[in-house]
C-alpha positions in Angstrom: 110.5 118.3 95.5 107.8 119.8 97.7 107.9 118.1 101.1 104.2 117.7 101.2 104.1 116.0 97.7 106.9 113.7 98.8 104.9 112.6 101.9 101.7 112.0 99.9 103.7 110.1 97.4 105.2 107.9 100.1 101.7 107.4 101.7 100.3 106.3 98.3 103.2 104.0 97.4 103.4 102.2 100.7 99.7 101.9 101.4 98.6 99.6 103.1 102.1 98.9 104.5 102.3 102.2 106.5 103.9 100.5 109.5 106.7 99.3 107.2 107.2 102.9 106.0 107.3 104.0 109.6 110.1 101.6 110.4 112.0 102.8 107.3 111.5 106.5 108.2 113.0 105.9 111.7 116.3 105.4 109.9 115.8 107.5 106.8 114.2 110.9 107.1 112.0 111.7 104.1 113.6 115.1 103.5 117.1 113.6 103.5 116.4 110.5 101.4 115.9 110.6 97.6 112.5 109.3 96.6 114.1 106.7 94.3 115.8 105.1 97.3 112.4 104.1 98.7 111.7 101.9 95.7 114.0 99.3 97.0 112.0 99.1 100.2 108.7 98.5 98.7 107.1 95.3 100.1 106.1 94.0 96.7 107.0 94.8 93.2 103.5 95.9 92.2 103.8 98.5 89.4 101.4 101.0 90.8 103.4 101.7 94.1 106.6 101.7 92.0 105.0 104.2 89.5 104.0 106.5 92.4 107.7 106.8 93.3 108.9 107.1 89.7 106.2 109.8 88.8 105.4 111.8 91.8 104.0 114.6 89.5 101.0 112.4 89.0 99.8 113.3 92.6 100.4 117.0 92.2 96.8 117.7 91.2 95.3 115.7 94.1 97.8 117.3 96.5 96.7 120.8 95.4 93.0 120.0 95.8 93.4 118.3 99.2 95.7 121.0 100.5 93.0 123.6 99.5 90.7 121.7 101.8 93.1 122.0 104.7 94.8 118.6 104.5 98.5 118.0 105.1 100.8 115.1 105.6 103.1 114.4 108.5 105.8 111.8 108.2 107.3 110.0 111.2 110.1 112.2 112.5 108.4 115.5 111.6 108.1 118.0 114.4 104.3 117.9 114.3 104.0 114.1 114.3 102.2 112.9 117.5 104.9 111.9 120.0 102.8 109.2 121.6 102.1 107.6 118.3 105.7 107.9 117.3 106.6 105.7 120.3 104.7 102.7 118.9 107.0 100.1 117.2 104.5 100.0 114.2 103.8 103.7 114.0 102.3 104.7 110.6 104.9 106.3 108.3 102.7 109.1 107.2 99.5 110.6 108.6 97.0 112.6 106.7 95.8 115.5 109.0 93.2 118.2 108.6 93.2 121.0 111.1 95.7 121.9 113.8 98.2 119.1 114.2 99.2 120.4 117.6 96.0 118.9 119.1 97.5 115.5 118.4 100.2 116.0 121.0 97.5 116.0 123.8 95.8 113.1 125.4 93.9 110.9 122.9 91.2 108.3 122.9 90.7 105.9 120.0 88.1 103.2 119.4 88.7 100.8 116.7 86.0 98.3 115.5 82.9 97.8 113.5 
């Protein structure tokens, strides 16, 4: 399976539990772990996330469209994953990035709120 498709599938299946996925990816690299193995780690047995893992081909069309717009997915443990973010205990498992991911390695400022 294409690595980008696998990351998108994991992102979709574990949303909104991205921090849980991050903790799982600290011990189980996405490229080395079969997609079916992630099913046992889903936080609930909701059918939609489980379906994402059983039928990753369903996201092939959206992946193609989003990739064409410059989007890509970085999993915790990937070389391009921001190192400062990776140091957080609840780091997101997968990030959607548009543009050059190398800029994420530099100093950052984030403001969260309404």
